C-alpha positions as CSV (number, residue, x, y, z in Angstrom):
1,X,69.2,107.6,134.8
2,X,71.7,104.8,135.5
3,X,70.3,101.5,136.7
4,X,71.9,98.9,138.9
5,X,71.4,95.2,138.1
6,X,72.2,92.5,140.6
7,X,72.8,88.9,139.8
8,X,74.2,85.8,141.5
9,X,71.6,85.0,144.1
10,X,70.2,81.6,144.6
11,X,69.8,78.6,147.0
12,X,72.8,77.2,148.7
13,X,73.4,74.9,151.7
14,X,74.9,76.2,154.9
15,X,78.6,76.5,154.6
16,X,78.4,77.2,150.9
17,X,79.4,80.2,148.9
18,X,77.7,82.6,146.5
19,X,79.0,85.6,144.5
20,X,76.7,88.6,143.9
21,X,77.3,91.1,141.2
22,X,75.9,94.6,140.8
23,X,76.5,96.2,137.4
24,X,75.7,99.7,136.4
25,X,73.7,100.1,133.1
26,X,76.3,102.5,131.8
27,X,80.0,103.1,132.3
28,X,80.5,105.5,135.2
29,X,83.6,107.6,135.1
30,X,83.0,109.8,138.2
31,X,83.9,108.6,141.7
32,X,81.1,106.9,143.6
33,X,80.7,104.7,146.6
34,X,78.7,101.5,146.6
35,X,77.1,99.2,149.2
36,X,75.4,95.9,149.6
37,X,72.3,95.7,151.9
38,X,69.9,93.0,152.9
39,X,66.4,92.7,154.2
40,X,64.2,90.0,155.5
41,X,60.4,90.1,156.1
42,X,59.5,92.1,159.2
43,X,63.0,93.6,159.6
44,X,64.6,96.8,158.5
45,X,67.1,96.8,155.7
46,X,70.6,96.6,157.1
47,X,74.0,97.4,155.6
48,X,76.2,94.4,154.8
49,X,79.3,96.0,153.3
50,X,80.3,99.2,151.6
51,X,83.2,100.2,149.4
52,X,84.5,103.5,148.3
53,X,85.8,104.6,144.9
54,X,89.3,103.9,146.2
55,X,88.3,100.5,147.5
56,X,88.2,101.3,151.2
57,X,85.8,98.8,152.7
58,X,83.4,98.5,155.7
59,X,81.8,95.3,156.9
60,X,78.9,94.7,159.3
61,X,80.1,92.6,162.3
62,X,77.9,89.7,161.3
63,X,79.7,89.2,158.0
64,X,83.3,90.0,159.0
65,X,85.7,87.2,158.0
66,X,83.0,85.6,155.7
67,X,82.0,88.2,153.1
68,X,84.2,90.3,150.9
69,X,83.2,93.3,148.8
70,X,85.2,94.4,145.8
71,X,84.8,96.4,142.6
72,X,86.0,96.7,139.1
73,X,85.7,100.4,138.1
74,X,86.5,99.6,134.5
75,X,83.3,97.5,134.4
76,X,81.3,99.7,136.7
77,X,80.6,96.5,138.7
78,X,80.7,95.7,142.4
79,X,80.9,92.2,143.8
80,X,80.0,90.5,147.1
81,X,81.7,87.2,147.7
82,X,79.8,85.4,150.4
83,X,81.5,82.4,152.1
84,X,80.6,80.2,155.0
85,X,77.0,81.1,154.5
86,X,74.5,80.6,157.4
87,X,70.7,80.2,157.3
88,X,70.4,83.6,159.0
89,X,72.1,85.1,155.9
90,X,68.8,84.3,154.0
91,X,67.5,87.7,152.7
92,X,67.0,89.8,149.7
93,X,70.3,91.5,148.9
94,X,70.4,94.8,147.1
95,X,73.1,97.1,146.0
96,X,73.0,100.9,146.3
97,X,75.0,103.7,144.8
98,X,74.7,106.7,142.5
99,X,71.4,107.5,144.4
100,X,69.9,104.3,143.0
101,X,68.9,100.9,144.3
102,X,69.1,97.7,142.4
103,X,66.1,95.4,142.2
104,X,67.4,92.9,144.7
105,X,68.4,89.3,144.5
106,X,67.2,86.5,146.7
107,X,69.7,84.5,148.7
108,X,68.4,81.4,150.5
109,X,70.7,79.3,152.8
110,X,69.3,76.0,153.8
111,X,70.4,74.2,157.0
């Protein structure tokens, strides 16, 4: 079964940027949609952004204008560029697609 592996999380100051990557463990040739989600302790997981095979995108209101989702189908990889980060963006970010979740990557934004 295909696995999704995230990378790019870390600690950043408010106003800074991070780029998350989500790579599939094998090359995928069939169309599939992908999404980034985040979760903090005591809260339900929430959608951050999604992207279709044809690169149609959706963004949650709280990231519009700051985050950008993109994909490279040749590399079976999806990206989340996060700019103007805020302390409230601190969470574990996970990618989902192909009926699979990645393991998650921690993003911490200090004030």
